[in-house]
N, C-alpha and C positions, 0 to 999 in steps of 0.2 A: 542588505539587499535593495539599496535605494535605486539601482538602475532598472529594477523590474517595475512595470506599471500594473501588471496582473500576474499573480502566481496561482495556478489552479492545479490541485492534486486530485487524483482519483485512484482508488484501489482497483486492482484487476477484477474482472467478473468472477462469478462463482467457478471454482475449479473442482476437479475430481478429488483432489486432496481435501478440500473443504467438506465434500460429501463423505469422504472416508472417516474424517474425525467426527462428523455429526452422527455417523452410524454407530460409533462406539460410546457416545455419551450415555451415562447412566448404566454402563455395563462394567464387568470386571476386566475388560481388555486392557492390556498394558501397552499396546501400540496400535496405530491405525494401519489398515490394510492398504499400503501404498507401495507399489512396486518400482515406480520411477524414482530417479534422483530428484531432489527438490527443483532443480532448474528445468526439468522436463515435464513437470506436471501440467496437463492441458486444462483448458476450460471445459466445463460441462455444457450441455445444451442450454441450460438456463444462463450460464455465464456468457455464452455467445449472444443470447438475446439481450442480456443486460448491456453488453458492449455496444450492440446496435442502438439500444435506447440512449446510451451515452452519446453516440454519434449524432442522433437526432437532436439532442440537447445542444451539442456544439453547433449544429447547423442553425439553430434558432437564436443563437447569441447575436447581439448587435455587432456590427462589423468591427467596431473599435474594441471589442472584447474577445474576438476570435484569436486563437493561439497563433503566434508567429514562429514559435519554437515548440517542438514536441520531443520530449526525451522519455525513454522508457527503460525500465529494468530489463536486463537480458533474459530473465526467466520467461519461459514460453507463455505462461498464463498472462503476464503483463504485456508482452510484445504482441500477442494475438488480440488482446483487448484494444490496444492502440490501433492495430491494423483494421480491425472490424469497425471501430468507431469512426476512423477517418474515411473509410469507404462509404459511410452514410452521408458525408458532407459533399456539397457542390462547390464550395469555395476552394481556391488553390491551397491545398494543404501543404504545410512544410514537410520536408523530408524527416522521417522518424530517425532520431539519434538514439543509440544505445549506450548506456553508461552503467558499468558494473557497480559503481558506488551507491546506486539506489536499488540494489538487489535486496532480497529479504534478509532478515537477521539470521546469522549462522548459529545453529543450535548445537553443533558439535556432536558429542556422544549422546545427547538427549534427542536428536532428530527423530521425529516420528513417534515419540513416546507420549503416552497420556500421563497426567499427574500421578496416577496409580503406578504406572510403569517407572516413572522417575523415583518414586519412594521405594519401590520394591527392588529395583535393579541398581540404583545409585543412592543409597540412603545417606551417604556422607555429603553428596551434592545437594540432596534435598535439605539437609541441615544447613549447609552453607548458604543456600538460597534463602532459607528462613532467617538466618542471621544477618546476611548482607542486604537483603531486599532485592527486588527484581531489577532495579536500576543499575546496580553495580555488580551483580552476580554474573560471572563469566564462566559458562560450562566448559569443561575440557574440550579444546578444539573449536570452541564457539565464540560468540561475542556477547558482551553486556549491552544494555541500552546506551550506556555512556560511550561504548565503542562506536555505536551507530552515529552518535552526535559528532564524533571526530571525523568520520568519513563524509558525513553530510555537510559539515562546515567547509570542507574542501570542495565538494560538489557545488554548493551555492556560491562560493567565491568565484568559481569559473563561470557559473551561469550568469552572474551579474554582468560580466563583460562579453559573454558569448550568446546572448539572447537577442538577436535583431528584432526590433520592434517592441521589445520589452514585455511581450505577453507569452508566458511559458505555460505549457501543459506538461505535467509530470505524471506518468502512469507507473505505479509501483505497488507497494504492499502496505498493510495496515501499520506496521511498526515504523515505516518511513514517514507516513503521514503524521503519526503521533509525534515523532521526534522532530519533524519539521515545525510543528506547532511549538514545541519546546524551544527551538532556536529562534523562530520569527518573533514570538511573543515574550521571549526572555523569561521563561517560567522556571520555577524551582523544581527540584526532584519531587517534592511532596505534591506540588500542583499537577505535574504531568502524570504522576502515577495515579492520582485520583481520576484524571481525565481518561487515562488508559483503560479504566475499568469498563467504559462504554465501548463495545466492539465497533470497529469500523466496518460498515456494510460494504459488500461487494458493489463496485461501480458507483459508489457514493462520491460526492464532490465536496471538496474543501477549498475555499478560495480566500485570497487576500488581495487588496487593491491599494495602490499607492495613493495616499491622501495628501501628499505635499510634504509630509515630514517622515513618513515611513510606511511600511505595509500594515494596513488595518484589516482586521478580520471582517469577512463578508458572510461566510457560512462555514459550518463544520459538519462533516458527515451527513450531508444533505442528500436525500433519496427521492425528492419530489419528482424528479424527471423520470423515475423508473415506474411511477404509478400506472402509466398507460403503456408501458413497454409490453410487447407481445411475448410474454414469457411462457414457454411450453411447460407441460406437467413435468415434475422431477423424473429423471430416468432411474432405472433400478440401480441400487448402490452395490458396489463391489464387496 
């Protein structure tokens, strides 16, 4: 990724899907109450406020760090995060590009299930997951973390030659951010799975800057810009 001068990744703002999973934490529920398909899950009120906070952070960046390319996952929660954030800026914002290669990880038959739901409904898959580990386990109809690395390698090869100005903002999902770090920093399976244990916060920022030899880490999962965001009280959960 030597053609990139700045690579900035952010996770989408809080979604109604995030709230649905939080609502079943510590319960006996086997699945979250989510009616939409994954691609159509919207932002919550808090998520929209977080996206606006991200936009104010972009506005405050030095001119030579502002994104010249903006690419987002096609999923609604990511696309709306990019739209809201760029609406907060006064500089000429680049056109938002959509790329399906940075969509969230496909969960296949396990989509929407809690860990309890996976164990109860698909005990053989739960055992395969335990044996193979999260990095290589591919649920039926879904993707492993290694599969993500494959499509991201293709994405970043294209980004190197297709990012005018060399400053890219990528708006995507937690797994995309984790696996980008795996690729950029050339980590091992063991290293990235340890890192993955720390949840990626909604609207957090992860950045790398070209130091003359390659992309060097600047920050990871940084939420400082959200401390002063006007976040409304949580809405009632479904």
